[in-house]
Jmol script that loads the backbone (N, CA, C; Angstrom):
load data "model"
ATOM      1  N   MET A   1       0.823  -1.184   0.000  1.00  0.00           N
ATOM      2  CA  MET A   1       0.000   0.000   0.000  1.00  0.00           C
ATOM      3  C   MET A   1       0.872   1.254   0.000  1.00  0.00           C
ATOM      4  N   PHE A   2       0.261   2.347  -0.507  1.00  0.00           N
ATOM      5  CA  PHE A   2       0.974   3.621  -0.548  1.00  0.00           C
ATOM      6  C   PHE A   2       0.720   4.426   0.715  1.00  0.00           C
ATOM      7  N   LYS A   3       1.706   5.183   1.085  1.00  0.00           N
ATOM      8  CA  LYS A   3       1.584   6.046   2.261  1.00  0.00           C
ATOM      9  C   LYS A   3       0.840   7.309   1.837  1.00  0.00           C
ATOM     10  N   THR A   4      -0.247   7.642   2.485  1.00  0.00           N
ATOM     11  CA  THR A   4      -1.072   8.791   2.074  1.00  0.00           C
ATOM     12  C   THR A   4      -0.897   9.997   2.978  1.00  0.00           C
ATOM     13  N   GLU A   5      -0.105   9.906   4.005  1.00  0.00           N
ATOM     14  CA  GLU A   5       0.100  11.049   4.899  1.00  0.00           C
ATOM     15  C   GLU A   5       0.968  12.095   4.216  1.00  0.00           C
ATOM     16  N   LYS A   6       0.562  13.338   4.393  1.00  0.00           N
ATOM     17  CA  LYS A   6       1.328  14.435   3.804  1.00  0.00           C
ATOM     18  C   LYS A   6       1.806  15.355   4.920  1.00  0.00           C
ATOM     19  N   GLY A   7       2.941  15.992   4.689  1.00  0.00           N
ATOM     20  CA  GLY A   7       3.465  16.911   5.687  1.00  0.00           C
ATOM     21  C   GLY A   7       4.972  16.943   5.625  1.00  0.00           C
ATOM     22  N   ILE A   8       5.559  17.727   6.528  1.00  0.00           N
ATOM     23  CA  ILE A   8       7.010  17.826   6.539  1.00  0.00           C
ATOM     24  C   ILE A   8       7.558  16.936   7.645  1.00  0.00           C
ATOM     25  N   THR A   9       8.738  16.495   7.430  1.00  0.00           N
ATOM     26  CA  THR A   9       9.362  15.640   8.431  1.00  0.00           C
ATOM     27  C   THR A   9      10.054  16.493   9.479  1.00  0.00           C
ATOM     28  N   LEU A  10      10.379  15.880  10.567  1.00  0.00           N
ATOM     29  CA  LEU A  10      11.067  16.577  11.649  1.00  0.00           C
ATOM     30  C   LEU A  10      12.444  17.046  11.187  1.00  0.00           C
ATOM     31  N   VAL A  11      13.104  16.275  10.359  1.00  0.00           N
ATOM     32  CA  VAL A  11      14.428  16.643   9.854  1.00  0.00           C
ATOM     33  C   VAL A  11      14.327  17.908   8.997  1.00  0.00           C
ATOM     34  N   ALA A  12      13.321  17.986   8.137  1.00  0.00           N
ATOM     35  CA  ALA A  12      13.147  19.173   7.301  1.00  0.00           C
ATOM     36  C   ALA A  12      12.859  20.405   8.154  1.00  0.00           C
ATOM     37  N   LEU A  13      12.071  20.236   9.202  1.00  0.00           N
ATOM     38  CA  LEU A  13      11.765  21.352  10.099  1.00  0.00           C
ATOM     39  C   LEU A  13      13.019  21.839  10.823  1.00  0.00           C
ATOM     40  N   ILE A  14      13.840  20.932  11.297  1.00  0.00           N
ATOM     41  CA  ILE A  14      15.076  21.308  11.997  1.00  0.00           C
ATOM     42  C   ILE A  14      16.039  22.011  11.040  1.00  0.00           C
ATOM     43  N   ILE A  15      16.172  21.513   9.831  1.00  0.00           N
ATOM     44  CA  ILE A  15      17.055  22.160   8.850  1.00  0.00           C
ATOM     45  C   ILE A  15      16.566  23.569   8.544  1.00  0.00           C
ATOM     46  N   THR A  16      15.251  23.735   8.401  1.00  0.00           N
ATOM     47  CA  THR A  16      14.689  25.061   8.138  1.00  0.00           C
ATOM     48  C   THR A  16      14.980  26.021   9.289  1.00  0.00           C
ATOM     49  N   ILE A  17      14.824  25.568  10.506  1.00  0.00           N
ATOM     50  CA  ILE A  17      15.098  26.418  11.673  1.00  0.00           C
ATOM     51  C   ILE A  17      16.570  26.797  11.734  1.00  0.00           C
ATOM     52  N   ILE A  18      17.449  25.862  11.458  1.00  0.00           N
ATOM     53  CA  ILE A  18      18.891  26.148  11.472  1.00  0.00           C
ATOM     54  C   ILE A  18      19.247  27.190  10.413  1.00  0.00           C
ATOM     55  N   VAL A  19      18.670  27.054   9.232  1.00  0.00           N
ATOM     56  CA  VAL A  19      18.936  28.029   8.164  1.00  0.00           C
ATOM     57  C   VAL A  19      18.437  29.412   8.578  1.00  0.00           C
ATOM     58  N   LEU A  20      17.254  29.485   9.181  1.00  0.00           N
ATOM     59  CA  LEU A  20      16.724  30.784   9.625  1.00  0.00           C
ATOM     60  C   LEU A  20      17.585  31.412  10.722  1.00  0.00           C
ATOM     61  N   VAL A  21      18.099  30.597  11.628  1.00  0.00           N
ATOM     62  CA  VAL A  21      18.973  31.120  12.691  1.00  0.00           C
ATOM     63  C   VAL A  21      20.268  31.665  12.092  1.00  0.00           C
ATOM     64  N   ILE A  22      20.824  30.967  11.129  1.00  0.00           N
ATOM     65  CA  ILE A  22      22.050  31.445  10.468  1.00  0.00           C
ATOM     66  C   ILE A  22      21.793  32.754   9.742  1.00  0.00           C
ATOM     67  N   LEU A  23      20.674  32.840   9.017  1.00  0.00           N
ATOM     68  CA  LEU A  23      20.334  34.092   8.319  1.00  0.00           C
ATOM     69  C   LEU A  23      20.132  35.250   9.299  1.00  0.00           C
ATOM     70  N   ALA A  24      19.486  34.971  10.421  1.00  0.00           N
ATOM     71  CA  ALA A  24      19.282  36.018  11.427  1.00  0.00           C
ATOM     72  C   ALA A  24      20.611  36.486  12.002  1.00  0.00           C
ATOM     73  N   ALA A  25      21.513  35.570  12.285  1.00  0.00           N
ATOM     74  CA  ALA A  25      22.819  35.938  12.840  1.00  0.00           C
ATOM     75  C   ALA A  25      23.608  36.788  11.857  1.00  0.00           C
ATOM     76  N   VAL A  26      23.586  36.410  10.591  1.00  0.00           N
ATOM     77  CA  VAL A  26      24.307  37.180   9.579  1.00  0.00           C
ATOM     78  C   VAL A  26      23.691  38.574   9.421  1.00  0.00           C
ATOM     79  N   SER A  27      22.374  38.649   9.443  1.00  0.00           N
ATOM     80  CA  SER A  27      21.700  39.947   9.293  1.00  0.00           C
ATOM     81  C   SER A  27      21.986  40.873  10.467  1.00  0.00           C
ATOM     82  N   ILE A  28      21.932  40.341  11.667  1.00  0.00           N
ATOM     83  CA  ILE A  28      22.201  41.158  12.858  1.00  0.00           C
ATOM     84  C   ILE A  28      23.642  41.645  12.849  1.00  0.00           C
ATOM     85  N   ALA A  29      24.569  40.780  12.480  1.00  0.00           N
ATOM     86  CA  ALA A  29      25.975  41.191  12.413  1.00  0.00           C
ATOM     87  C   ALA A  29      26.169  42.282  11.363  1.00  0.00           C
ATOM     88  N   ALA A  30      25.482  42.168  10.231  1.00  0.00           N
ATOM     89  CA  ALA A  30      25.608  43.183   9.179  1.00  0.00           C
ATOM     90  C   ALA A  30      25.052  44.522   9.640  1.00  0.00           C
ATOM     91  N   VAL A  31      23.970  44.498  10.389  1.00  0.00           N
ATOM     92  CA  VAL A  31      23.377  45.742  10.889  1.00  0.00           C
ATOM     93  C   VAL A  31      24.345  46.447  11.834  1.00  0.00           C
ATOM     94  N   TYR A  32      24.944  45.720  12.735  1.00  0.00           N
ATOM     95  CA  TYR A  32      25.866  46.339  13.690  1.00  0.00           C
ATOM     96  C   TYR A  32      27.170  46.797  13.030  1.00  0.00           C
ATOM     97  N   GLN A  33      27.623  46.084  12.042  1.00  0.00           N
ATOM     98  CA  GLN A  33      28.858  46.489  11.373  1.00  0.00           C
ATOM     99  C   GLN A  33      28.650  47.707  10.492  1.00  0.00           C
ATOM    100  N   SER A  34      27.461  47.890   9.957  1.00  0.00           N
ATOM    101  CA  SER A  34      27.218  49.044   9.099  1.00  0.00           C
ATOM    102  C   SER A  34      26.818  50.280   9.911  1.00  0.00           C
ATOM    103  N   ARG A  35      26.778  50.147  11.205  1.00  0.00           N
ATOM    104  CA  ARG A  35      26.513  51.247  12.128  1.00  0.00           C
ATOM    105  C   ARG A  35      25.130  51.879  11.930  1.00  0.00           C
ATOM    106  N   ILE A  36      24.181  51.102  11.467  1.00  0.00           N
ATOM    107  CA  ILE A  36      22.821  51.607  11.302  1.00  0.00           C
ATOM    108  C   ILE A  36      22.237  52.000  12.651  1.00  0.00           C
ATOM    109  N   VAL A  37      22.537  51.215  13.674  1.00  0.00           N
ATOM    110  CA  VAL A  37      22.023  51.508  15.007  1.00  0.00           C
ATOM    111  C   VAL A  37      22.589  52.840  15.501  1.00  0.00           C
ATOM    112  N   ASN A  38      23.867  53.105  15.244  1.00  0.00           N
ATOM    113  CA  ASN A  38      24.471  54.369  15.668  1.00  0.00           C
ATOM    114  C   ASN A  38      23.820  55.549  14.953  1.00  0.00           C
ATOM    115  N   TYR A  39      23.531  55.380  13.659  1.00  0.00           N
ATOM    116  CA  TYR A  39      22.860  56.448  12.928  1.00  0.00           C
ATOM    117  C   TYR A  39      21.473  56.708  13.500  1.00  0.00           C
ATOM    118  N   ALA A  40      20.778  55.667  13.875  1.00  0.00           N
ATOM    119  CA  ALA A  40      19.447  55.829  14.454  1.00  0.00           C
ATOM    120  C   ALA A  40      19.511  56.539  15.800  1.00  0.00           C
ATOM    121  N   ILE A  41      20.490  56.180  16.614  1.00  0.00           N
ATOM    122  CA  ILE A  41      20.640  56.827  17.919  1.00  0.00           C
ATOM    123  C   ILE A  41      21.001  58.295  17.742  1.00  0.00           C
ATOM    124  N   ASN A  42      21.933  58.591  16.823  1.00  0.00           N
ATOM    125  CA  ASN A  42      22.303  59.989  16.572  1.00  0.00           C
ATOM    126  C   ASN A  42      21.119  60.779  16.030  1.00  0.00           C
ATOM    127  N   GLY A  43      20.330  60.172  15.165  1.00  0.00           N
ATOM    128  CA  GLY A  43      19.155  60.847  14.635  1.00  0.00           C
ATOM    129  C   GLY A  43      18.152  61.166  15.726  1.00  0.00           C
ATOM    130  N   THR A  44      17.983  60.244  16.651  1.00  0.00           N
ATOM    131  CA  THR A  44      17.066  60.469  17.766  1.00  0.00           C
ATOM    132  C   THR A  44      17.559  61.605  18.656  1.00  0.00           C
ATOM    133  N   MET A  45      18.849  61.627  18.919  1.00  0.00           N
ATOM    134  CA  MET A  45      19.409  62.699  19.752  1.00  0.00           C
ATOM    135  C   MET A  45      19.278  64.051  19.061  1.00  0.00           C
ATOM    136  N   ASN A  46      19.567  64.103  17.765  1.00  0.00           N
ATOM    137  CA  ASN A  46      19.432  65.357  17.022  1.00  0.00           C
ATOM    138  C   ASN A  46      17.984  65.826  17.000  1.00  0.00           C
ATOM    139  N   TYR A  47      17.048  64.893  16.849  1.00  0.00           N
ATOM    140  CA  TYR A  47      15.627  65.232  16.840  1.00  0.00           C
ATOM    141  C   TYR A  47      15.222  65.842  18.174  1.00  0.00           C
ATOM    142  N   ALA A  48      15.671  65.249  19.277  1.00  0.00           N
ATOM    143  CA  ALA A  48      15.339  65.759  20.602  1.00  0.00           C
ATOM    144  C   ALA A  48      15.950  67.136  20.828  1.00  0.00           C
ATOM    145  N   THR A  49      17.196  67.326  20.395  1.00  0.00           N
ATOM    146  CA  THR A  49      17.864  68.620  20.553  1.00  0.00           C
ATOM    147  C   THR A  49      17.136  69.713  19.770  1.00  0.00           C
ATOM    148  N   GLU A  50      16.771  69.408  18.547  1.00  0.00           N
ATOM    149  CA  GLU A  50      16.056  70.395  17.730  1.00  0.00           C
ATOM    150  C   GLU A  50      14.669  70.678  18.287  1.00  0.00           C
ATOM    151  N   GLY A  51      14.047  69.690  18.904  1.00  0.00           N
ATOM    152  CA  GLY A  51      12.751  69.911  19.550  1.00  0.00           C
ATOM    153  C   GLY A  51      12.869  70.880  20.714  1.00  0.00           C
ATOM    154  N   ILE A  52      13.937  70.757  21.488  1.00  0.00           N
ATOM    155  CA  ILE A  52      14.167  71.675  22.605  1.00  0.00           C
ATOM    156  C   ILE A  52      14.396  73.088  22.085  1.00  0.00           C
ATOM    157  N   LYS A  53      15.200  73.217  21.025  1.00  0.00           N
ATOM    158  CA  LYS A  53      15.444  74.537  20.441  1.00  0.00           C
ATOM    159  C   LYS A  53      14.155  75.150  19.919  1.00  0.00           C
ATOM    160  N   GLU A  54      13.331  74.339  19.286  1.00  0.00           N
ATOM    161  CA  GLU A  54      12.066  74.843  18.737  1.00  0.00           C
ATOM    162  C   GLU A  54      11.139  75.319  19.855  1.00  0.00           C
ATOM    163  N   ASN A  55      11.103  74.574  20.959  1.00  0.00           N
ATOM    164  CA  ASN A  55      10.281  75.000  22.094  1.00  0.00           C
ATOM    165  C   ASN A  55      10.765  76.320  22.674  1.00  0.00           C
ATOM    166  N   GLN A  56      12.075  76.539  22.697  1.00  0.00           N
ATOM    167  CA  GLN A  56      12.606  77.812  23.184  1.00  0.00           C
ATOM    168  C   GLN A  56      12.198  78.968  22.270  1.00  0.00           C
ATOM    169  N   VAL A  57      12.238  78.729  20.959  1.00  0.00           N
ATOM    170  CA  VAL A  57      11.820  79.761  20.010  1.00  0.00           C
ATOM    171  C   VAL A  57      10.339  80.063  20.180  1.00  0.00           C
ATOM    172  N   ILE A  58       9.533  79.027  20.379  1.00  0.00           N
ATOM    173  CA  ILE A  58       8.094  79.228  20.563  1.00  0.00           C
ATOM    174  C   ILE A  58       7.825  80.030  21.827  1.00  0.00           C
ATOM    175  N   LYS A  59       8.534  79.723  22.919  1.00  0.00           N
ATOM    176  CA  LYS A  59       8.346  80.470  24.159  1.00  0.00           C
ATOM    177  C   LYS A  59       8.744  81.926  23.990  1.00  0.00           C
ATOM    178  N   GLY A  60       9.841  82.188  23.253  1.00  0.00           N
ATOM    179  CA  GLY A  60      10.254  83.566  22.992  1.00  0.00           C
ATOM    180  C   GLY A  60       9.224  84.300  22.159  1.00  0.00           C
ATOM    181  N   THR A  61       8.667  83.627  21.169  1.00  0.00           N
ATOM    182  CA  THR A  61       7.638  84.243  20.335  1.00  0.00           C
ATOM    183  C   THR A  61       6.380  84.509  21.145  1.00  0.00           C
ATOM    184  N   GLU A  62       6.019  83.588  22.032  1.00  0.00           N
ATOM    185  CA  GLU A  62       4.851  83.800  22.881  1.00  0.00           C
ATOM    186  C   GLU A  62       5.034  85.023  23.770  1.00  0.00           C
ATOM    187  N   SER A  63       6.226  85.190  24.327  1.00  0.00           N
ATOM    188  CA  SER A  63       6.449  86.352  25.200  1.00  0.00           C
ATOM    189  C   SER A  63       6.404  87.650  24.402  1.00  0.00           C
ATOM    190  N   LEU A  64       6.931  87.647  23.171  1.00  0.00           N
ATOM    191  CA  LEU A  64       6.836  88.835  22.325  1.00  0.00           C
ATOM    192  C   LEU A  64       5.387  89.158  21.985  1.00  0.00           C
ATOM    193  N   LEU A  65       4.614  88.147  21.675  1.00  0.00           N
ATOM    194  CA  LEU A  65       3.203  88.370  21.365  1.00  0.00           C
ATOM    195  C   LEU A  65       2.443  88.867  22.590  1.00  0.00           C
ATOM    196  N   ASP A  66       2.756  88.306  23.755  1.00  0.00           N
ATOM    197  CA  ASP A  66       2.096  88.764  24.979  1.00  0.00           C
ATOM    198  C   ASP A  66       2.407  90.232  25.256  1.00  0.00           C
ATOM    199  N   SER A  67       3.656  90.628  25.070  1.00  0.00           N
ATOM    200  CA  SER A  67       4.001  92.032  25.311  1.00  0.00           C
ATOM    201  C   SER A  67       3.352  92.944  24.265  1.00  0.00           C
ATOM    202  N   ALA A  68       3.256  92.479  23.024  1.00  0.00           N
ATOM    203  CA  ALA A  68       2.597  93.288  21.995  1.00  0.00           C
ATOM    204  C   ALA A  68       1.111  93.428  22.286  1.00  0.00           C
ATOM    205  N   VAL A  69       0.474  92.365  22.720  1.00  0.00           N
ATOM    206  CA  VAL A  69      -0.959  92.421  23.042  1.00  0.00           C
ATOM    207  C   VAL A  69      -1.192  93.324  24.237  1.00  0.00           C
ATOM    208  N   SER A  70      -0.349  93.241  25.244  1.00  0.00           N
ATOM    209  CA  SER A  70      -0.535  94.102  26.418  1.00  0.00           C
ATOM    210  C   SER A  70      -0.287  95.565  26.060  1.00  0.00           C
ATOM    211  N   ALA A  71       0.665  95.830  25.166  1.00  0.00           N
ATOM    212  CA  ALA A  71       0.893  97.211  24.744  1.00  0.00           C
ATOM    213  C   ALA A  71      -0.302  97.742  23.965  1.00  0.00           C
ATOM    214  N   LEU A  72      -0.844  96.944  23.092  1.00  0.00           N
ATOM    215  CA  LEU A  72      -2.023  97.354  22.333  1.00  0.00           C
ATOM    216  C   LEU A  72      -3.232  97.523  23.249  1.00  0.00           C
ATOM    217  N   SER A  73      -3.368  96.660  24.227  1.00  0.00           N
ATOM    218  CA  SER A  73      -4.476  96.778  25.181  1.00  0.00           C
ATOM    219  C   SER A  73      -4.378  98.071  25.967  1.00  0.00           C
ATOM    220  N   SER A  74      -3.154  98.421  26.379  1.00  0.00           N
ATOM    221  CA  SER A  74      -2.995  99.670  27.139  1.00  0.00           C
ATOM    222  C   SER A  74      -3.260 100.881  26.261  1.00  0.00           C
ATOM    223  N   ILE A  75      -2.919 100.805  24.976  1.00  0.00           N
ATOM    224  CA  ILE A  75      -3.183 101.912  24.061  1.00  0.00           C
ATOM    225  C   ILE A  75      -4.682 102.093  23.881  1.00  0.00           C
ATOM    226  N   PHE A  76      -5.377 100.999  23.659  1.00  0.00           N
ATOM    227  CA  PHE A  76      -6.813 101.088  23.421  1.00  0.00           C
ATOM    228  C   PHE A  76      -7.590 101.407  24.685  1.00  0.00           C
ATOM    229  N   SER A  77      -7.113 100.984  25.849  1.00  0.00           N
ATOM    230  CA  SER A  77      -7.830 101.264  27.093  1.00  0.00           C
ATOM    231  C   SER A  77      -7.575 102.692  27.582  1.00  0.00           C
ATOM    232  N   SER A  78      -6.487 103.309  27.163  1.00  0.00           N
ATOM    233  CA  SER A  78      -6.189 104.662  27.630  1.00  0.00           C
ATOM    234  C   SER A  78      -6.940 105.718  26.851  1.00  0.00           C
ATOM    235  N   GLY A  79      -7.637 105.320  25.812  1.00  0.00           N
ATOM    236  CA  GLY A  79      -8.406 106.275  25.053  1.00  0.00           C
ATOM    237  C   GLY A  79      -7.646 106.845  23.881  1.00  0.00           C
ATOM    238  N   ALA A  80      -6.446 106.421  23.654  1.00  0.00           N
ATOM    239  CA  ALA A  80      -5.669 106.931  22.540  1.00  0.00           C
ATOM    240  C   ALA A  80      -6.228 106.417  21.223  1.00  0.00           C
ATOM    241  N   ALA A  81      -7.028 105.387  21.279  1.00  0.00           N
ATOM    242  CA  ALA A  81      -7.584 104.846  20.064  1.00  0.00           C
ATOM    243  C   ALA A  81      -8.659 105.770  19.485  1.00  0.00           C
ATOM    244  N   GLY A  82      -9.194 106.660  20.324  1.00  0.00           N
ATOM    245  CA  GLY A  82     -10.206 107.599  19.831  1.00  0.00           C
ATOM    246  C   GLY A  82      -9.628 108.601  18.857  1.00  0.00           C
ATOM    247  N   ASN A  83      -8.338 108.801  18.860  1.00  0.00           N
ATOM    248  CA  ASN A  83      -7.691 109.745  17.968  1.00  0.00           C
ATOM    249  C   ASN A  83      -7.430 109.169  16.572  1.00  0.00           C
ATOM    250  N   VAL A  84      -7.625 107.903  16.414  1.00  0.00           N
ATOM    251  CA  VAL A  84      -7.368 107.252  15.143  1.00  0.00           C
ATOM    252  C   VAL A  84      -8.559 107.445  14.230  1.00  0.00           C
ATOM    253  N   THR A  85      -8.318 107.932  13.028  1.00  0.00           N
ATOM    254  CA  THR A  85      -9.406 108.151  12.065  1.00  0.00           C
ATOM    255  C   THR A  85      -9.640 106.872  11.288  1.00  0.00           C
ATOM    256  N   GLN A  86     -10.879 106.621  10.956  1.00  0.00           N
ATOM    257  CA  GLN A  86     -11.209 105.412  10.229  1.00  0.00           C
ATOM    258  C   GLN A  86     -11.540 105.719   8.798  1.00  0.00           C
TER     259      GLN A  86
END
end "model"
wireframe off; spacefill off
backbone 0.3
color backbone group
């Protein structure tokens, strides 16, 4: 009689796993040797630094706008706005 069971053998499964482990090891070694991780870390640090600088610029702009609004408010509340012709 013929064998009708279909599937992979344990030997084929083990060989496949070994090949995948070897490929993973080679890929990980290539990533570390090409310094991709270092570039990613440097990019993250640069992004954070530029974010801090941008927040400082925004805070400076907010303070300038606040002083401009308060100056305009004092001009309009003092009645000097009545002298402006429309």
